[in-house]
Backbone atoms as SQL, in Angstrom:
CREATE TABLE atoms (id INTEGER PRIMARY KEY, chain TEXT, resi INTEGER, resn TEXT, atom TEXT, x REAL, y REAL, z REAL);
INSERT INTO atoms VALUES
  (1, 'A', 1, 'UNK', 'N', 1.131, 23.967, 65.494),
  (2, 'A', 1, 'UNK', 'CA', 0.694, 25.388, 66.250),
  (3, 'A', 1, 'UNK', 'C', 1.796, 26.018, 66.849),
  (4, 'A', 2, 'UNK', 'N', 2.098, 26.983, 66.344),
  (5, 'A', 2, 'UNK', 'CA', 3.520, 27.192, 66.564),
  (6, 'A', 2, 'UNK', 'C', 3.350, 28.543, 68.362),
  (7, 'A', 3, 'UNK', 'N', 2.611, 29.198, 68.452),
  (8, 'A', 3, 'UNK', 'CA', 2.731, 29.830, 69.639),
  (9, 'A', 3, 'UNK', 'C', 0.641, 29.996, 70.274),
  (10, 'A', 4, 'UNK', 'N', 0.713, 30.029, 71.496),
  (11, 'A', 4, 'UNK', 'CA', -0.443, 31.133, 71.795),
  (12, 'A', 4, 'UNK', 'C', -0.084, 31.301, 73.689),
  (13, 'A', 5, 'UNK', 'N', -0.796, 32.487, 73.730),
  (14, 'A', 5, 'UNK', 'CA', -0.855, 32.852, 75.312),
  (15, 'A', 5, 'UNK', 'C', -1.963, 32.423, 75.717),
  (16, 'A', 6, 'UNK', 'N', -1.828, 32.205, 77.442),
  (17, 'A', 6, 'UNK', 'CA', -3.306, 31.867, 78.140),
  (18, 'A', 6, 'UNK', 'C', -2.641, 32.970, 79.310),
  (19, 'A', 7, 'UNK', 'N', -3.951, 33.976, 79.661),
  (20, 'A', 7, 'UNK', 'CA', -3.472, 34.589, 80.893),
  (21, 'A', 7, 'UNK', 'C', -4.991, 35.029, 81.680),
  (22, 'A', 8, 'UNK', 'N', -4.708, 35.097, 82.966),
  (23, 'A', 8, 'UNK', 'CA', -5.873, 35.632, 83.393),
  (24, 'A', 8, 'UNK', 'C', -5.779, 36.200, 84.962),
  (25, 'A', 9, 'UNK', 'N', -6.490, 36.244, 85.786),
  (26, 'A', 9, 'UNK', 'CA', -6.417, 37.134, 86.793),
  (27, 'A', 9, 'UNK', 'C', -6.102, 35.915, 87.806),
  (28, 'A', 10, 'UNK', 'N', -6.324, 35.061, 87.877),
  (29, 'A', 10, 'UNK', 'CA', -6.017, 33.776, 88.747),
  (30, 'A', 10, 'UNK', 'C', -5.057, 32.638, 88.138),
  (31, 'A', 11, 'UNK', 'N', -4.412, 31.954, 88.846),
  (32, 'A', 11, 'UNK', 'CA', -4.010, 30.700, 88.464),
  (33, 'A', 11, 'UNK', 'C', -5.123, 29.594, 88.236),
  (34, 'A', 12, 'UNK', 'N', -5.945, 29.300, 88.747),
  (35, 'A', 12, 'UNK', 'CA', -6.715, 28.390, 88.783),
  (36, 'A', 12, 'UNK', 'C', -7.798, 28.828, 87.141),
  (37, 'A', 13, 'UNK', 'N', -7.911, 30.239, 87.185),
  (38, 'A', 13, 'UNK', 'CA', -8.654, 30.791, 85.687),
  (39, 'A', 13, 'UNK', 'C', -7.697, 30.220, 84.484),
  (40, 'A', 14, 'UNK', 'N', -6.344, 30.591, 84.858),
  (41, 'A', 14, 'UNK', 'CA', -5.440, 30.206, 83.572),
  (42, 'A', 14, 'UNK', 'C', -5.235, 28.673, 83.719),
  (43, 'A', 15, 'UNK', 'N', -5.482, 27.863, 84.166),
  (44, 'A', 15, 'UNK', 'CA', -5.808, 26.380, 84.075),
  (45, 'A', 15, 'UNK', 'C', -6.729, 25.826, 83.221),
  (46, 'A', 16, 'UNK', 'N', -7.677, 26.587, 83.810),
  (47, 'A', 16, 'UNK', 'CA', -9.176, 26.449, 83.075),
  (48, 'A', 16, 'UNK', 'C', -9.186, 26.738, 81.432),
  (49, 'A', 17, 'UNK', 'N', -8.440, 27.944, 81.465),
  (50, 'A', 17, 'UNK', 'CA', -8.596, 28.572, 79.901),
  (51, 'A', 17, 'UNK', 'C', -7.424, 27.677, 79.187),
  (52, 'A', 18, 'UNK', 'N', -6.378, 27.099, 80.059),
  (53, 'A', 18, 'UNK', 'CA', -5.660, 25.966, 79.446),
  (54, 'A', 18, 'UNK', 'C', -5.934, 24.777, 78.737),
  (55, 'A', 19, 'UNK', 'N', -6.914, 24.325, 79.660),
  (56, 'A', 19, 'UNK', 'CA', -7.691, 23.177, 79.681),
  (57, 'A', 19, 'UNK', 'C', -8.745, 23.317, 78.189),
  (58, 'A', 20, 'UNK', 'N', -9.371, 24.130, 78.382),
  (59, 'A', 20, 'UNK', 'CA', -10.055, 24.329, 77.117),
  (60, 'A', 20, 'UNK', 'C', -9.275, 24.516, 75.665),
  (61, 'A', 21, 'UNK', 'N', -8.283, 25.624, 76.138),
  (62, 'A', 21, 'UNK', 'CA', -7.618, 25.417, 74.248),
  (63, 'A', 21, 'UNK', 'C', -7.086, 24.288, 74.010),
  (64, 'A', 22, 'UNK', 'N', -6.278, 23.459, 74.993),
  (65, 'A', 22, 'UNK', 'CA', -5.811, 21.984, 74.726),
  (66, 'A', 22, 'UNK', 'C', -6.664, 21.172, 74.504),
  (67, 'A', 23, 'UNK', 'N', -7.986, 20.964, 74.793),
  (68, 'A', 23, 'UNK', 'CA', -9.153, 20.434, 74.504),
  (69, 'A', 23, 'UNK', 'C', -9.904, 20.941, 72.848),
  (70, 'A', 24, 'UNK', 'N', -9.639, 21.990, 72.628),
  (71, 'A', 24, 'UNK', 'CA', -9.904, 22.358, 71.163),
  (72, 'A', 24, 'UNK', 'C', -8.599, 22.097, 70.167),
  (73, 'A', 25, 'UNK', 'N', -7.633, 22.132, 70.653),
  (74, 'A', 25, 'UNK', 'CA', -6.320, 21.829, 69.710),
  (75, 'A', 25, 'UNK', 'C', -6.289, 20.448, 69.380),
  (76, 'A', 26, 'UNK', 'N', -6.977, 19.381, 70.329),
  (77, 'A', 26, 'UNK', 'CA', -7.269, 18.139, 70.219),
  (78, 'A', 26, 'UNK', 'C', -7.960, 18.058, 69.248),
  (79, 'A', 27, 'UNK', 'N', -9.514, 18.462, 69.287),
  (80, 'A', 27, 'UNK', 'CA', -11.004, 18.426, 68.824),
  (81, 'A', 27, 'UNK', 'C', -10.420, 18.522, 67.178),
  (82, 'A', 28, 'UNK', 'N', -9.516, 19.442, 66.940),
  (83, 'A', 28, 'UNK', 'CA', -9.005, 20.295, 65.725),
  (84, 'A', 28, 'UNK', 'C', -8.086, 19.171, 64.976),
  (85, 'A', 29, 'UNK', 'N', -7.452, 18.413, 65.783),
  (86, 'A', 29, 'UNK', 'CA', -5.875, 17.776, 65.287),
  (87, 'A', 29, 'UNK', 'C', -4.909, 18.298, 65.199),
  (88, 'A', 30, 'UNK', 'N', -4.918, 19.319, 65.784),
  (89, 'A', 30, 'UNK', 'CA', -3.619, 20.195, 65.596),
  (90, 'A', 30, 'UNK', 'C', -2.541, 19.636, 66.628),
  (91, 'A', 31, 'UNK', 'N', -1.069, 19.451, 65.855),
  (92, 'A', 31, 'UNK', 'CA', 0.217, 19.093, 66.636),
  (93, 'A', 31, 'UNK', 'C', 0.729, 20.364, 67.204),
  (94, 'A', 32, 'UNK', 'N', 1.220, 20.143, 68.787),
  (95, 'A', 32, 'UNK', 'CA', 1.957, 21.183, 69.031),
  (96, 'A', 32, 'UNK', 'C', 3.275, 20.774, 69.653),
  (97, 'A', 33, 'UNK', 'N', 4.311, 21.530, 69.352),
  (98, 'A', 33, 'UNK', 'CA', 5.695, 20.978, 69.488),
  (99, 'A', 33, 'UNK', 'C', 5.770, 21.608, 70.880),
  (100, 'A', 34, 'UNK', 'N', 5.714, 20.655, 71.632),
  (101, 'A', 34, 'UNK', 'CA', 6.244, 21.186, 73.117),
  (102, 'A', 34, 'UNK', 'C', 7.150, 21.735, 73.526),
  (103, 'A', 35, 'UNK', 'N', 8.427, 21.455, 72.962),
  (104, 'A', 35, 'UNK', 'CA', 9.880, 21.924, 73.496),
  (105, 'A', 35, 'UNK', 'C', 9.463, 23.426, 73.277),
  (106, 'A', 36, 'UNK', 'N', 8.678, 24.000, 72.382),
  (107, 'A', 36, 'UNK', 'CA', 8.820, 25.712, 72.365),
  (108, 'A', 36, 'UNK', 'C', 7.818, 26.285, 73.473),
  (109, 'A', 37, 'UNK', 'N', 6.922, 25.334, 74.418),
  (110, 'A', 37, 'UNK', 'CA', 6.057, 25.590, 75.172),
  (111, 'A', 37, 'UNK', 'C', 6.764, 26.167, 76.414),
  (112, 'A', 38, 'UNK', 'N', 6.153, 27.226, 77.053),
  (113, 'A', 38, 'UNK', 'CA', 6.680, 27.494, 78.705),
  (114, 'A', 38, 'UNK', 'C', 5.525, 27.669, 79.238),
  (115, 'A', 39, 'UNK', 'N', 5.576, 27.467, 79.992),
  (116, 'A', 39, 'UNK', 'CA', 4.461, 27.580, 81.203),
  (117, 'A', 39, 'UNK', 'C', 5.006, 27.995, 82.362),
  (118, 'A', 40, 'UNK', 'N', 3.809, 28.635, 83.272),
  (119, 'A', 40, 'UNK', 'CA', 3.499, 29.548, 84.318),
  (120, 'A', 40, 'UNK', 'C', 4.882, 30.296, 84.023),
  (121, 'A', 41, 'UNK', 'N', 5.001, 30.895, 83.558),
  (122, 'A', 41, 'UNK', 'CA', 6.402, 32.211, 83.604),
  (123, 'A', 41, 'UNK', 'C', 5.882, 33.537, 83.861),
  (124, 'A', 42, 'UNK', 'N', 6.680, 33.958, 84.372),
  (125, 'A', 42, 'UNK', 'CA', 5.945, 35.580, 84.907),
  (126, 'A', 42, 'UNK', 'C', 6.526, 36.524, 83.943),
  (127, 'A', 43, 'UNK', 'N', 7.315, 36.015, 82.760),
  (128, 'A', 43, 'UNK', 'CA', 7.736, 37.353, 81.773),
  (129, 'A', 43, 'UNK', 'C', 7.798, 36.248, 80.714),
  (130, 'A', 44, 'UNK', 'N', 7.899, 36.951, 79.276),
  (131, 'A', 44, 'UNK', 'CA', 8.110, 36.288, 78.293),
  (132, 'A', 44, 'UNK', 'C', 8.566, 37.375, 77.037),
  (133, 'A', 45, 'UNK', 'N', 9.087, 37.069, 76.454),
  (134, 'A', 45, 'UNK', 'CA', 8.802, 37.910, 75.207),
  (135, 'A', 45, 'UNK', 'C', 7.921, 37.190, 73.879),
  (136, 'A', 46, 'UNK', 'N', 7.162, 38.657, 73.488),
  (137, 'A', 46, 'UNK', 'CA', 5.894, 38.029, 72.794),
  (138, 'A', 46, 'UNK', 'C', 6.122, 39.037, 71.340),
  (139, 'A', 47, 'UNK', 'N', 6.504, 38.743, 70.131),
  (140, 'A', 47, 'UNK', 'CA', 6.038, 39.487, 68.989),
  (141, 'A', 47, 'UNK', 'C', 7.421, 40.897, 69.277),
  (142, 'A', 48, 'UNK', 'N', 8.188, 40.462, 70.144),
  (143, 'A', 48, 'UNK', 'CA', 9.235, 41.882, 69.882),
  (144, 'A', 48, 'UNK', 'C', 8.794, 42.707, 71.175),
  (145, 'A', 49, 'UNK', 'N', 7.890, 42.187, 71.615),
  (146, 'A', 49, 'UNK', 'CA', 7.661, 42.787, 73.271),
  (147, 'A', 49, 'UNK', 'C', 7.929, 42.310, 74.615),
  (148, 'A', 50, 'UNK', 'N', 8.303, 42.723, 75.508),
  (149, 'A', 50, 'UNK', 'CA', 8.610, 41.999, 76.713),
  (150, 'A', 50, 'UNK', 'C', 7.274, 42.112, 77.498),
  (151, 'A', 51, 'UNK', 'N', 6.688, 40.987, 77.877),
  (152, 'A', 51, 'UNK', 'CA', 5.496, 40.799, 78.832),
  (153, 'A', 51, 'UNK', 'C', 5.968, 40.774, 79.756),
  (154, 'A', 52, 'UNK', 'N', 5.714, 41.424, 80.927),
  (155, 'A', 52, 'UNK', 'CA', 5.802, 41.062, 82.197),
  (156, 'A', 52, 'UNK', 'C', 4.246, 41.200, 83.147),
  (157, 'A', 53, 'UNK', 'N', 4.266, 40.774, 84.099),
  (158, 'A', 53, 'UNK', 'CA', 3.110, 40.844, 85.379),
  (159, 'A', 53, 'UNK', 'C', 2.666, 42.123, 85.453),
  (160, 'A', 54, 'UNK', 'N', 3.846, 43.082, 85.476),
  (161, 'A', 54, 'UNK', 'CA', 3.384, 44.528, 85.453),
  (162, 'A', 54, 'UNK', 'C', 3.011, 45.195, 84.043),
  (163, 'A', 55, 'UNK', 'N', 2.824, 44.888, 83.058),
  (164, 'A', 55, 'UNK', 'CA', 2.753, 45.529, 82.021),
  (165, 'A', 55, 'UNK', 'C', 3.844, 44.872, 81.060),
  (166, 'A', 56, 'UNK', 'N', 3.437, 45.356, 79.779),
  (167, 'A', 56, 'UNK', 'CA', 4.376, 45.584, 78.472),
  (168, 'A', 56, 'UNK', 'C', 5.340, 46.653, 78.557),
  (169, 'A', 57, 'UNK', 'N', 6.584, 45.717, 77.988),
  (170, 'A', 57, 'UNK', 'CA', 7.938, 46.929, 77.502),
  (171, 'A', 57, 'UNK', 'C', 8.380, 46.614, 76.131),
  (172, 'A', 58, 'UNK', 'N', 9.323, 47.367, 75.439),
  (173, 'A', 58, 'UNK', 'CA', 9.716, 47.445, 74.322),
  (174, 'A', 58, 'UNK', 'C', 11.322, 46.566, 74.445),
  (175, 'A', 59, 'UNK', 'N', 11.502, 45.798, 73.808),
  (176, 'A', 59, 'UNK', 'CA', 12.492, 45.128, 73.856),
  (177, 'A', 59, 'UNK', 'C', 13.375, 46.035, 73.535),
  (178, 'A', 60, 'UNK', 'N', 14.061, 46.485, 74.523),
  (179, 'A', 60, 'UNK', 'CA', 15.295, 47.655, 73.543),
  (180, 'A', 60, 'UNK', 'C', 16.336, 47.352, 72.890),
  (181, 'A', 61, 'UNK', 'N', 16.769, 45.593, 72.986),
  (182, 'A', 61, 'UNK', 'CA', 17.723, 45.540, 72.114),
  (183, 'A', 61, 'UNK', 'C', 16.930, 45.360, 70.561),
  (184, 'A', 62, 'UNK', 'N', 15.819, 45.123, 70.763),
  (185, 'A', 62, 'UNK', 'CA', 15.225, 45.472, 68.762),
  (186, 'A', 62, 'UNK', 'C', 15.320, 46.912, 68.508),
  (187, 'A', 63, 'UNK', 'N', 15.472, 47.935, 69.724),
  (188, 'A', 63, 'UNK', 'CA', 15.621, 49.202, 69.186),
  (189, 'A', 63, 'UNK', 'C', 17.203, 49.312, 68.590),
  (190, 'A', 64, 'UNK', 'N', 18.021, 49.146, 69.443),
  (191, 'A', 64, 'UNK', 'CA', 19.504, 49.139, 69.425),
  (192, 'A', 64, 'UNK', 'C', 19.351, 48.569, 67.781),
  (193, 'A', 65, 'UNK', 'N', 18.983, 47.115, 67.701),
  (194, 'A', 65, 'UNK', 'CA', 19.228, 46.632, 66.245),
  (195, 'A', 65, 'UNK', 'C', 18.694, 47.253, 65.047),
  (196, 'A', 66, 'UNK', 'N', 17.920, 48.183, 65.182),
  (197, 'A', 66, 'UNK', 'CA', 16.919, 48.813, 63.991),
  (198, 'A', 66, 'UNK', 'C', 17.840, 50.088, 64.098),
  (199, 'A', 67, 'UNK', 'N', 18.394, 50.426, 64.878),
  (200, 'A', 67, 'UNK', 'CA', 19.238, 51.972, 64.711),
  (201, 'A', 67, 'UNK', 'C', 20.382, 51.598, 64.580),
  (202, 'A', 68, 'UNK', 'N', 21.151, 50.459, 64.661),
  (203, 'A', 68, 'UNK', 'CA', 22.748, 50.582, 64.269),
  (204, 'A', 68, 'UNK', 'C', 22.490, 49.666, 63.481),
  (205, 'A', 69, 'UNK', 'N', 21.506, 49.620, 62.291),
  (206, 'A', 69, 'UNK', 'CA', 21.257, 49.085, 61.252),
  (207, 'A', 69, 'UNK', 'C', 21.512, 50.043, 59.713),
  (208, 'A', 70, 'UNK', 'N', 22.554, 49.623, 59.188),
  (209, 'A', 70, 'UNK', 'CA', 22.416, 50.980, 57.976),
  (210, 'A', 70, 'UNK', 'C', 21.999, 50.241, 56.880),
  (211, 'A', 71, 'UNK', 'N', 21.448, 51.195, 55.946),
  (212, 'A', 71, 'UNK', 'CA', 20.648, 50.893, 54.959),
  (213, 'A', 71, 'UNK', 'C', 21.462, 51.866, 54.118),
  (214, 'A', 72, 'UNK', 'N', 21.778, 51.317, 52.888),
  (215, 'A', 72, 'UNK', 'CA', 22.456, 51.506, 51.435),
  (216, 'A', 72, 'UNK', 'C', 21.427, 52.040, 50.405);
Protein backbone atom coordinates (compact mmCIF):
# COMPACT_ATOMS: atom_id res chain seq x y z
CA UNK A 1 0.00 0.00 0.00
CA UNK A 2 1.52 3.30 -1.04
CA UNK A 3 -0.64 6.06 0.42
CA UNK A 4 -3.80 6.80 2.26
CA UNK A 5 -5.09 9.81 4.16
CA UNK A 6 -7.25 9.80 7.24
CA UNK A 7 -9.01 12.85 8.56
CA UNK A 8 -12.01 13.78 10.66
CA UNK A 9 -13.28 16.57 12.88
CA UNK A 10 -11.49 15.39 16.02
CA UNK A 11 -8.25 13.66 16.93
CA UNK A 12 -10.12 10.79 18.61
CA UNK A 13 -12.20 10.22 15.47
CA UNK A 14 -9.01 10.16 13.40
CA UNK A 15 -7.55 7.50 15.68
CA UNK A 16 -10.73 5.45 15.39
CA UNK A 17 -10.59 5.69 11.60
CA UNK A 18 -6.88 4.83 11.56
CA UNK A 19 -7.53 1.74 13.65
CA UNK A 20 -10.23 0.63 11.18
CA UNK A 21 -7.95 1.17 8.18
CA UNK A 22 -5.00 -0.64 9.75
CA UNK A 23 -7.24 -3.54 10.76
CA UNK A 24 -8.51 -3.81 7.19
CA UNK A 25 -4.93 -3.72 5.84
CA UNK A 26 -3.96 -6.51 8.23
CA UNK A 27 -7.06 -8.51 7.29
CA UNK A 28 -6.18 -8.23 3.57
CA UNK A 29 -2.46 -8.93 4.17
CA UNK A 30 -1.39 -5.55 2.80
CA UNK A 31 2.17 -4.54 3.57
CA UNK A 32 2.77 -0.93 4.50
CA UNK A 33 6.04 0.92 3.98
CA UNK A 34 6.19 2.76 7.31
CA UNK A 35 9.06 4.98 6.14
CA UNK A 36 6.62 6.75 3.80
CA UNK A 37 3.92 7.43 6.39
CA UNK A 38 3.53 10.64 8.37
CA UNK A 39 1.24 10.87 11.36
CA UNK A 40 -0.40 13.88 12.96
CA UNK A 41 0.65 16.41 10.31
CA UNK A 42 -1.22 19.67 9.86
CA UNK A 43 -0.25 20.03 6.20
CA UNK A 44 0.94 17.76 3.43
CA UNK A 45 1.22 17.55 -0.35
CA UNK A 46 -1.28 15.17 -1.90
CA UNK A 47 -1.52 14.66 -5.66
CA UNK A 48 0.25 17.96 -6.30
CA UNK A 49 -1.96 19.99 -3.95
CA UNK A 50 -1.03 21.41 -0.58
CA UNK A 51 -3.54 20.18 1.99
CA UNK A 52 -3.76 22.40 5.06
CA UNK A 53 -6.02 22.39 8.07
CA UNK A 54 -7.59 25.53 6.58
CA UNK A 55 -8.17 24.09 3.11
CA UNK A 56 -6.48 23.01 -0.12
CA UNK A 57 -4.06 25.15 -2.14
CA UNK A 58 -2.31 24.62 -5.44
CA UNK A 59 1.42 23.89 -5.18
CA UNK A 60 2.88 26.96 -6.95
CA UNK A 61 6.13 25.14 -7.70
CA UNK A 62 4.15 22.79 -9.97
CA UNK A 63 2.72 25.77 -11.87
CA UNK A 64 6.21 27.26 -12.31
CA UNK A 65 7.55 23.93 -13.55
CA UNK A 66 4.79 23.60 -16.16
CA UNK A 67 5.07 27.25 -17.20
CA UNK A 68 8.84 27.04 -17.66
CA UNK A 69 8.80 23.72 -19.53
CA UNK A 70 9.56 24.24 -23.20
CA UNK A 71 7.86 21.91 -25.61
CA UNK A 72 9.40 21.74 -29.06
